[in-house]
N, C-alpha and C positions, 0 to 999 in steps of 0.2 A: 504493500500500500504506500502511495506517495504522500508525504506529509504536506498539509495545506498551509503550514505556517513555518516560519523560521524558528527552530527550537532554541537558538542562541539569542533571540531578541527578547529583551526585558523592557516592559513598558511601565509607565507611571500613572496609568489611569485608575487602577484599583488593585488592592491586594487580592481581590477575586480573580484577577487576570492570571495569577500564578497557577502552575500545575500542581499536582499532588506530590507530596514528599515521598521519596523512595521507601521510607520505613512504613508509610501508610499503605502504599501499594503492596509491599511485602506482607503487611498484616491482612489485607484483603485476600491475598493468595493463601495464606495460612488458614484463614477462616473458611475457605472454600472446601468443598468435598464432604461427603457424608451428609447425614440428616440430623438436624437439631430442631427442637420445637420452634414453631413460627410465632410471630407477633410478640416477641420479647421474652418468651419462655426459654431462652437459650443461655448457655454459660457465659457468653460474652457480655450480654446485657447485665447479667447478675454481677459479673466481675466489675463492670463499669460503675455500678452502684457502690460497691465496696471501695473502689479506687477514689471516686469523687467524694465519698464520705471522709476519707482520710485527707484528701487534697483541700477540701473546703471547710474543714474544721467542725462539721456537724453531720449527723446522720442524714444521708441524702437519698431521696427517692428520685429515680431518673426516668425520663421519658424521651428517648431519642426521637427526633423528627427529621424531616427532609431539609428544611431551610430556616433561615433566621426570622423571616416574616412569620412563618408558621409557628416558630417557637414563641415569638412575642405575642401573637394573637391568642394562641392556646393558653399561655401562662396568664395573661390578663383576663381572658374570658373566665378562667377557673377561679380567679380571685375576687370577682365582682358579682353582685346581683344584676338583674337586667336593667335596673335603673341607675347603676353605678357609673362613676366617671373616673378618669385617670388624669392625674396632674403630671405634666411633663414639660421639659424645655421645648421652646418653639422650634429649635433646631433638631430635636430628637428624631431618630430614624422612623419611629412609629408615626410621627406627624408629617414628615417631609418625603419619605421614600418608600412607603408601603402602600401607595395608591388607595388609601382609604380602607385598607383591609381591617384594621381594628374596628372601624365603624361598620363597614359593610358585612364582614364575616363575623366579627366578634360582637357586634351590636353595642359597642362602647361609645361613650362620649369622651373625647380628649379635651382637657383644659390645658392648652399649650400657652406657656407664658414666656415673655422675653427674658433673656438671661445675659449675663456677661460671660464670655468664653464658653458658652454652652452648658454652664453649671447651674443647677438649682441651689438655692441657699435656704437655711432655716427660715429666714424672713419671708421668702417667697412661699414656702410651704405653709407657714402660719397665716399668710394673707389669703391664699387661694384655696387652701385645703380644709377650711372650716366647714363642718357639716351643719347645715341649717335645718335639716328635716323639713324642707319646703318641697311640696309635690310639684311645684313649678320649675324646679331647678334640679339638674342632674347632680346626684349626691357623690362627692368625692369619696373614694374608697381605697385608692391605690396611688402611691407616688412611684413613678417609673424613672429610674436614673440610668444614664448611659455611661459606661466606663470601659475604655476611654470614650470621650464625647465625639460627636460628629465634627467638631472643630479641632480634633487632634489633641485636646487637653485632657488632663487626668485629675480627678478629685484626689486630693491628698487624703491620708487616713483620717486626719482630724476633720476635714471638710465633710467627708463621707459620713462619719459617725454623727456629726452635728445635724446633717440633713435627715438621717435615718431616725435619730432620737426625736427630732421635731415631728416627723411623720407619725411615729409610734405614739408620741405624746398626744396627738389628735385622734388616735384610734385608727390610723390609716396603715395599710399594709405597704410593704416596699418590694417592688420588682426591680431587678437590674437587667438591662440589656447588656450582656457581657460578650457581645460578638468579638470585641477587641479587649476583653478583660486581661488576657495574657500580656498584651502590650503595655497596659497600665501597670500591672504588677512588675514587669521587667523594668519599666521606667522608674518606678518608685523604689525598687529594690526590696519589695515585700512579698509575702506569700499570697497565694490566692485566698487562703483562709482569712487573712487579715482584711481583705477587701470584701468578703462575703459573709461567711458564717460568724466570724468574730465581730463584724461590724453590725450585724443584725438584719442582713438581707433575708427576706422571707422566701422569695422565689426568684430563680436566676435563669436567664436564657444564656447558655454557655456556648461559645463559638467553637467551630471546627474548620469551616471552609476557608476562612481567611488565614488560618494557621497551617493549611496544607492537606486537608482532607479532600476527597473527590466530591462528597456531599455529606451532609449530616451535622446537625446541631443537637443540643439536648436541653430540655427543660428540667431544671433541678429544683425540687421542692425541699427547702431547708426547714421550713416551719409547717408541719402537716396541717395545722388548722387554717393556714392561709390560702389553701387551694382546694377546691372541691370538684370532684367529678372529672379529673384530668384523664383518667383511664377511658372514660366514655367520650369526652370531648375530643380527644385525639382522633378517634374514628370519625366523629361528626365533621371535624375540620379537615379531613382528608390527609392526615399526617401520620397515620398508622402504617408502618412498613411491615409487610408480611415477613420478609427476610431481614429482620432487624439486626441479626448478627453482623451484617456487613456495615451498618452504621455504627454499631457499638465497637466493632473491632478497630475501625478507623480512629474513633475517639480514644480508645485504649492506647493506640500507638502514640497519641499525643500526650496523654495525661498519666499513663502508668509509667512514669519515668520523667525525664526533664526535657523531652523534645519540645513541648509547648514553650518552655522558657528559652531554649536555644533559638527557636524560630522567631519568637517575639523579639528577643534581644538583637538578633541580626537585622530585622526589619527596622527597629528603632534606631540602631546605630547608623544604618544607611540614611535614614531620614535626617538625623543630626548632621551627617556629612553633606547631604544635599543642601540643607538649609545654609550651612556655613559657606558653601561654594557660591550659591546664588546671592546671598546677602551682600557679598563683596562687590557685586556688579552695579554699575551706575543705573539708576532708574528702577531698580528692583526694590520693592518694599515687602518685608515680611509682615504679615497681617495677624498671625496668631502664634502663640507660643508653640514650640515643637516639643511635645511631651510624650509622644508615642511614635507612630510610624507615618504621620501625615505632615506635609509641609504646605502651608497656605501662604502664597505670595501674590503680589500684584506685579504683573509683568508689562513692560511697554508692548503695545499692540504689535509692532513689527517683530519683536523678539518672540512673542508667543506664536505668531504665525510661522516664523522660521522653525521653531522647535517642533511644531506640529507636522512638519513635513516628514519627520522621522519617528516621533513619539506621540502617543495619545495621552491626553489628560483632560480633566473637566474644568469648565468655567464654573465658578462658585457664586459669584455675585457681580453686580455691575461694577464698572470701573477697572476691569482687567484682572480681578482677583481669580486665581486658579487654585485647584487642589492637586497636589502631587503625592502619590502614595508609594511607599516602599513595601515590599513583600518579603517573605521568608527566604526567597531565592535571589533577591537583589544583591548584587556584589559591588565592591568598590569600583571595579572597572565600569560597571553600568552607570553608576552615579557620576564618575569622573568624565565619561564620554558626554553625558548630558550637560554637565557644567562647562566642559571644554567647548561644546558647540555654542552654548550661550555666551561664553567669554569671547569667542572668535567673532560672533555676530556683533556683540556690543562694541568691541574694539573697532570693527569696520564701520559701524554706524556713528561712532563717536567723533 
């Protein structure tokens, strides 16, 4: 079979662009063959529950699913009554990039509030999360945090605990969209448990795809009373895999060991290198802190067009702001080639 792409080309559009890690592919091969019970009654899914209980600092009930949107919708739907609402940052993935799935599929109301650097604060929770018991108003029941955020920033441990304490103080549950949780943990130099079980997160959507799986995320219930009916809702929401062992085996390849940390550290390190290289160029403005694997910069229009002749990346806002993502397989040579092209163009244009 002829390859339809250049396997040596590394892009900066998204960490979703990267292929699967070789250890993940090996895990799929090892899980293949023979018969095991379907729909999660297999030894791989059972092992995943044990591993994530250790990794996250609390007894974990795990529900592997196909994708991140499915994980978020399923988690939030299980945490709320039909009249419930979710408080989230305006920039949160559930609000900006899931095509209304929380509302359309989950039947939820999102209360999306403006934030600084994509982070909710205790003050915002206390302002917008008050339950008024008014039948004319969707009733807040869950605060959803994204770690790391859609702007590439990471809640510090103290920030995270303060927001969670504020939510719990109002009687609200806490969901974490942890599709890039590993990147936040690597950046902060803390364990996954510090940012989840120890901090008081009730239900977690834990990422796999952006770290090197072919497919597969997992909803992790850390507080059993916070989520109801997940076992049934997963089927209703079309997220129940019959051959679940293959999703669980991939996640085990990441989290039963330190592959999650090594992959996240590499992506973060390359983002730091990319930011440093671009920040030195005339007319380039870094617009967000680089605290995970994302770089947000404002590029001159001519430079952005020139770079897009070879690389793909996304416009983020008006005024030339773009997002550049590094992945687990981004190497120094990839970053240096991008920066060199930008430097050469800037010098010629200057």
